[in-house]
C-alpha positions in Angstrom: 21.5 -17.0 6.4 18.0 -15.7 5.8 17.5 -12.1 4.4 14.2 -10.4 5.3 13.4 -7.3 3.3 11.0 -4.9 5.1 10.7 -4.1 8.8 7.0 -3.5 9.0 4.6 -6.0 10.8 5.2 -8.9 8.3 9.0 -8.5 8.1 9.4 -8.1 11.9 7.3 -11.1 12.6 9.2 -13.1 10.0 12.6 -12.1 11.4 11.6 -12.8 15.0 10.1 -16.2 14.1 13.1 -17.3 12.0 15.5 -16.4 14.9 13.7 -18.5 17.4 15.9 -21.5 16.6 19.1 -19.5 16.2 18.9 -19.0 12.5 21.1 -16.1 11.3 18.8 -13.3 9.9 19.6 -10.0 8.2 16.7 -7.6 8.4 17.0 -4.9 5.7 14.7 -1.8 5.7 14.8 1.7 4.0 13.7 3.5 7.1 15.8 4.6 10.1 13.5 2.9 12.6 11.7 -0.4 12.9 8.0 -0.5 12.2 7.5 0.2 8.5 4.6 2.5 7.3 2.1 1.0 9.8 4.2 1.5 12.9 6.0 4.6 11.8 7.1 6.6 14.8 9.5 9.2 16.3 10.0 7.7 19.7 7.2 5.3 20.6 4.3 3.8 18.6 0.9 5.2 19.5 -2.6 4.2 18.5 -4.8 1.1 18.7 -3.0 -1.9 20.3 0.3 -0.2 19.9 1.8 -2.4 22.6 2.1 -5.1 19.9 4.8 -3.0 18.2 6.7 -2.5 21.5 6.8 -6.2 22.2 7.9 -7.2 18.7 10.5 -4.4 18.6 12.0 -5.7 21.9 12.1 -9.3 20.6 13.9 -8.3 17.4 16.4 -6.0 19.1 17.2 -8.6 21.7 17.7 -11.5 19.3 21.4 -12.1 18.9 21.1 -13.8 15.5 19.3 -10.8 13.9 21.3 -8.1 12.2 19.3 -5.0 11.5 20.4 -3.0 8.4 18.6 0.4 8.4 18.3 3.2 5.9 19.2 0.7 3.1 17.3 0.8 -0.2 17.3 -2.5 -2.1 17.6 -1.7 -5.8 18.0 -5.2 -7.3 18.1 -8.9 -6.4 19.9 -11.6 -8.4 20.7 -15.3 -8.2 24.3 -16.3 -7.5 24.3 -20.1 -8.0 22.4 -21.5 -5.1 22.6 -18.2 -3.2 20.5 -15.0 -3.5 22.3 -11.7 -3.8 20.6 -8.6 -2.5 22.0 -5.3 -3.8 21.2 -2.2 -1.8 22.2 1.5 -1.3 23.2 2.7 2.2 24.9 5.9 3.3 25.8 6.9 -0.3 27.3 3.7 -1.4 26.2 0.4 -3.0 26.6 -2.9 -1.1 25.5 -6.5 -1.5 24.6 -9.3 0.8 24.1 -13.0 0.0 22.0 -15.6 1.7 20.5 -19.0 1.1 16.9 -17.8 1.7 14.9 -14.7 1.2 11.7 -13.4 2.8 10.0 -10.4 1.1 7.8 -8.2 3.2 7.7 -5.1 1.1 4.3 -3.8 2.2 2.0 -1.4 0.2 1.3 2.2 -0.6 -1.8 4.4 -1.0 -3.8 4.0 -4.1 -4.7 7.4 -5.7 -7.4 8.2 -8.2 -7.2 11.4 -10.4 -9.7 14.2 -9.9 -9.4 17.9 -10.8 -6.8 19.3 -8.3 -5.4 16.0 -7.0 -1.9 17.2 -8.1 -2.2 20.6 -6.5 -0.5 21.7 -3.2 -2.5 20.7 -0.3 -3.8 17.4 -1.9 -2.2 14.3 -0.6 -3.0 10.7 0.4 -4.1 9.7 3.9 -0.8 7.8 4.3 1.2 10.9 3.5 -0.7 12.9 6.1 -0.2 10.2 8.6 3.5 9.8 7.8 4.2 13.5 8.3 2.5 13.3 11.7 3.9 10.0 12.9 7.4 10.3 11.5 8.0 14.0 12.0 5.3 15.4 14.3 4.1 17.7 11.5 0.5 18.5 10.8 -0.2 18.6 7.1 -2.7 21.5 7.7 -4.9 23.0 10.4 -8.2 22.2 8.6 -8.3 18.8 6.8 -10.7 16.7 4.9 -10.1 12.9 5.0 -11.9 11.1 2.2 -11.8 8.0 -0.1 -12.7 4.5 1.0 -11.6 1.9 3.5 -11.1 1.5 7.3 -7.7 3.3 7.1 -9.5 6.6 7.0 -10.5 6.1 10.6 -7.0 6.1 12.2 -5.9 8.9 9.9 -8.8 11.2 10.8 -8.7 10.5 14.5 -4.9 10.7 14.6 -4.9 14.1 13.0 -7.7 15.3 15.3 -5.7 14.1 18.4 -2.7 16.1 17.2 -4.8 19.3 17.0 -6.0 19.5 13.4 -9.6 20.4 12.7 -11.0 17.4 10.7 -13.6 19.3 8.7 -15.1 16.1 7.3 -14.6 12.3 7.0 -16.1 11.2 3.7 -16.5 7.5 2.9 -17.6 6.7 -0.7 -19.4 3.5 0.4 -22.3 2.7 2.7 -21.4 0.9 5.9 -24.3 -1.4 5.1 -22.0 -3.3 2.7 -20.6 -5.1 5.7 -23.9 -7.1 5.7 -22.5 -8.9 2.7 -19.9 -10.6 4.9 -21.5 -11.9 8.1 -19.0 -14.9 8.3 -16.1 -12.5 8.4 -17.5 -10.6 11.3 -18.3 -13.7 13.3 -14.8 -15.1 12.8 -13.2 -11.8 13.8 -15.3 -10.5 16.7 -12.2 -8.6 18.0 -12.8 -6.1 15.2 -15.9 -4.8 17.0 -13.6 -3.6 19.8 -11.5 -1.7 17.3 -14.6 -0.2 15.8 -15.8 0.9 19.3 -12.3 2.4 20.0 -12.4 4.6 16.9 -16.1 5.4 17.3 -15.2 6.8 20.7 -12.5 9.0 19.2 -14.8 10.2 16.5 -17.3 11.3 19.1 -14.7 12.9 21.3 -13.3 15.0 18.5 -16.7 15.7 16.9 -15.8 14.3 13.6 -18.8 13.9 11.4 -18.6 10.8 9.1 -20.5 11.1 5.9 -21.2 8.2 3.5 -21.7 8.1 -0.3 -19.6 11.2 -0.9 -16.2 11.9 -2.5 -13.8 14.8 -3.1 -14.5 15.7 -6.7 -12.4 18.8 -7.0 -9.7 20.8 -5.1 -8.5 24.2 -6.2 -6.6 26.7 -4.1 -8.0 25.6 -0.8 -11.6 25.1 -2.2 -12.8 21.5 -1.9 -15.9 20.2 -3.5 -17.7 17.3 -2.0 -20.1 15.4 -4.2 -22.4 12.5 -3.6 -21.9 9.4 -5.7 -24.1 6.4 -6.5 -23.0 2.8 -5.9 -21.0 2.8 -9.1 -19.1 6.0 -8.1 -20.8 8.1 -10.7 -21.1 11.7 -9.4 -24.5 13.2 -8.6 -23.8 16.7 -9.9 -26.8 18.3 -8.2 -25.6 17.1 -4.8 -22.4 19.0 -4.1 -21.0 21.4 -1.5 -17.9 23.5 -1.5 -15.9 25.0 1.4 -12.4 26.0 2.3 -9.7 23.7 3.9 -5.9 23.6 4.0 -5.5 19.9 3.0 -7.5 17.1 1.4 -6.2 13.6 2.3 -7.8 11.2 -0.2 -7.0 7.5 -0.6 -8.6 4.5 -2.2 -7.1 1.6 -0.4 -3.7 0.3 -1.1 -1.5 -1.2 -3.8 1.1 -3.8 -2.9 4.8 -3.1 -3.7 5.6 -6.0 -6.1 8.8 -4.7 -7.5 11.4 -6.9 -5.8 9.3 -10.1 -6.1 8.9 -9.3 -9.8 12.6 -8.9 -10.2 13.2 -12.3 -8.6 10.6 -13.8 -11.0 7.9 -14.8 -8.4 4.6 -15.8 -10.0 1.9 -13.2 -9.9 -1.9 -13.3 -10.3 -4.7 -10.8 -10.3 -7.0 -10.7 -7.3 -10.7 -10.4 -7.4 -10.6 -6.6 -7.1 -8.1 -6.3 -10.0 -5.0 -5.9 -7.8 -1.9 -7.8 -8.8 -0.5 -9.9 -6.0 1.9 -12.8 -5.6 1.0 -16.5 -5.5 2.2 -18.3 -2.4 1.5 -21.7 -0.9 0.3 -22.5 2.7 3.8 -21.8 4.0 4.0 -18.4 2.2 6.6 -19.9 -0.2 6.5 -18.3 -3.6 7.0 -20.0 -7.0 10.7 -19.3 -6.8 13.0 -21.6 -4.8 13.8 -20.4 -1.3 11.8 -17.1 -1.6 9.0 -16.5 0.8 6.5 -13.6 0.6 4.4 -12.2 3.5 2.1 -9.3 4.1 0.3 -7.0 1.6 2.2 -8.3 -1.4 0.1 -11.5 -1.2 -3.1 -9.6 -0.9 -4.1 -6.4 1.0 -5.3 -7.6 4.5 -4.0 -5.2 7.2 -1.5 -5.6 10.0 -3.2 -8.5 11.8 -2.9 -10.7 8.7 0.6 -9.5 7.9 1.8 -10.5 11.4 0.5 -14.0 11.0 1.8 -14.4 7.4 5.2 -13.1 8.5 5.4 -15.5 11.4 4.5 -18.4 9.2 7.1 -17.4 6.5 9.8 -17.1 9.2 9.0 -20.4 10.7 9.0 -22.1 7.3 12.2 -20.5 6.1 14.0 -21.6 9.3 12.5 -25.2 9.1 10.5 -24.9 12.2 7.0 -26.4 12.8 4.0 -24.3 12.0 1.0 -25.0 14.4 -2.5 -25.6 13.2 -3.6 -22.8 15.5 -1.4 -20.3 13.6 -2.7 -21.5 10.3 -6.3 -21.2 11.4 -5.7 -17.7 12.8 -4.3 -16.7 9.3 -7.5 -18.2 7.7 -9.7 -16.1 9.9 -7.8 -12.9 9.0 -7.9 -13.9 5.3 -11.7 -14.2 5.4 -11.8 -10.7 6.9 -9.4 -9.4 4.1 -11.8 -10.8 1.5 -14.7 -9.0 3.3 -12.7 -5.7 3.0 -12.6 -6.2 -0.8 -16.4 -6.7 -0.9 -17.1 -3.8 1.4 -14.8 -1.2 -0.2 -14.5 -1.8 -3.9 -13.3 0.9 -6.2 -16.0 1.2 -8.9 -15.4 2.2 -12.5 -17.5 5.4 -12.2 -14.3 7.2 -11.0 -13.2 7.5 -14.6 -15.8 10.2 -15.1 -14.4 12.5 -12.4 -11.4 13.8 -14.4 -11.8 16.7 -16.8 -9.8 16.8 -20.1 -7.2 19.1 -18.5 -6.8 16.8 -15.4 -3.3 15.4 -15.0 -3.3 11.6 -15.0 0.5 11.0 -14.9 2.1 13.5 -12.6 5.7 12.6 -13.3 5.4 13.2 -17.1 2.5 15.7 -16.8 0.2 13.8 -19.1 -3.4 14.9 -19.1 -6.6 13.0 -19.7 -7.0 14.7 -23.1 -3.6 13.4 -24.3 -4.6 9.8 -23.3 -7.9 10.3 -25.1 -6.1 11.6 -28.2 -3.7 8.6 -28.2 -6.8 6.3 -28.5 -9.0 8.4 -30.8 -6.4 9.9 -33.1 -3.3 7.7 -32.9 -5.1 4.3 -32.6 -3.8 3.1 -29.3 -5.7 -0.1 -28.4 -4.2 -0.8 -25.0 -2.5 1.0 -22.2 1.0 0.0 -23.3 0.5 1.7 -26.7 -1.1 4.7 -25.0 1.9 5.0 -22.7 4.3 4.9 -25.6 2.5 7.7 -27.3 2.1 9.9 -24.2 5.0 8.8 -21.9 2.4 8.2 -19.1 4.0 5.9 -16.5 7.5 6.4 -17.7 8.6 9.0 -15.1 10.5 8.7 -11.8 7.9 6.6 -10.0 8.0 4.1 -13.0 4.2 4.0 -13.1 3.6 3.0 -9.5 0.9 5.7 -9.1 -0.6 6.0 -12.5 -0.2 2.7 -14.4 -3.3 1.1 -13.1 -5.3 4.3 -13.7 -4.1 4.7 -17.2 -4.9 1.0 -18.0 -8.5 1.4 -16.7 -9.0 4.8 -18.5 -7.9 3.3 -21.8 -10.1 0.2 -21.2 -13.0 2.6 -20.8 -12.2 4.4 -24.0 -11.8 1.3 -26.0 -14.7 -0.5 -24.4 -12.4 -3.4 -23.5 -11.5 -5.0 -20.2 -8.0 -4.7 -18.8 -6.4 -8.2 -19.2 -4.6 -10.0 -16.4 -1.5 -10.0 -18.5 -1.6 -6.2 -18.8 -2.2 -5.7 -15.1 0.7 -8.0 -14.2 3.1 -6.4 -16.8 2.4 -2.9 -15.4 3.3 -4.0 -11.9 6.9 -5.1 -12.8 10.0 -3.0 -13.0 13.6 -4.2 -13.9 15.2 -1.9 -11.2 13.5 -1.2 -7.9 15.1 2.1 -7.2 17.3 4.6 -9.1 21.0 4.1 -8.8 23.9 6.3 -10.2 26.3 4.6 -12.5 29.2 5.9 -10.4 27.7 4.2 -7.3 27.2 1.0 -9.3 30.7 1.0 -10.5 32.1 1.5 -7.0 29.8 -1.0 -5.4 31.1 -3.3 -2.7 30.5 -7.1 -3.1 
């Protein structure tokens, strides 16, 4: 048996590919429907090239050798001799499933940066605003600002506008001219121009005004402040405007979910943009025997790349041939993913946005002043020590949201760089999800 964890584009492609030769596949996902975060939906998937989801859903559902386990949260994975045991929570009880092979397709989540008011009601990530709309048909607010960096801002802004929200502004921190740094990526992925034209048409239709070189620098009781930034993300204090909105949806790209792969012991590395990812070979095989990884956990690259990586992982895990055409298609999308990193980097100037009272760790309510005190008064020389003094990153999310930010803030205070070892350590957690001792004791094997 092959267990696939994650039913987004990468996981679905992996399960479908592995089942082509009749291999028995168990597809485990925490949601109630196929699609993951990218193809989240209530009844049908909508948006650019949404027909891809319908075709893949149909193939997975019709494959007799695929067992779909929904609403199941994997909390741990362990070796059982030559087998791999996956422990998960479903319907209020704990269960386990064993298999010879494992494919991890755990996706990613929005990256947040702290600014005054980022923890206030009405402030959320673009992914959260989109999830409310796609998954529940709920508009986060009637007047919304979408801001941050990266192409994900386009589908979020246009999707909200299509649903009836007034998108007051679409603010991208970078200049679109940065794409001139990556001509090869554009030439190898000409289909991306069609996608750009699609969203440009929607922006024009709904009269959304994109603005570049601007960020949300403050949000307080419905008052949002938009400030210009230079190329290093340092605020230009004299160039700011303030107006009223219901919601600000601010995101800075994505962070891969590395928890399960870290528990298994898969080797990690730090990407060029400082993001921790997993090392895999040309077949998506990790450093651990019989564990493949596909999608955003091997490097943020979007749905197109995730689909290809998932297919390759599924074919490899089921001992099927991988065509050179498929490998070249993955190469093209990887080149585009590298271009995304060059076009939308998160610069260190963001560290100056927060004020002393700004909350950095929301779970433990740790402010910037407390982190500064841990360095200046208590002698913390790295983020680990600062976290021990302040409890930053020790809350319910286990540092998923704030750990990287805390590390980079401390690095700025100590005038030292964040080491690769520190970045990797802050990405690993011994337990993937909370589990009650009672459920653990009554678990089914």
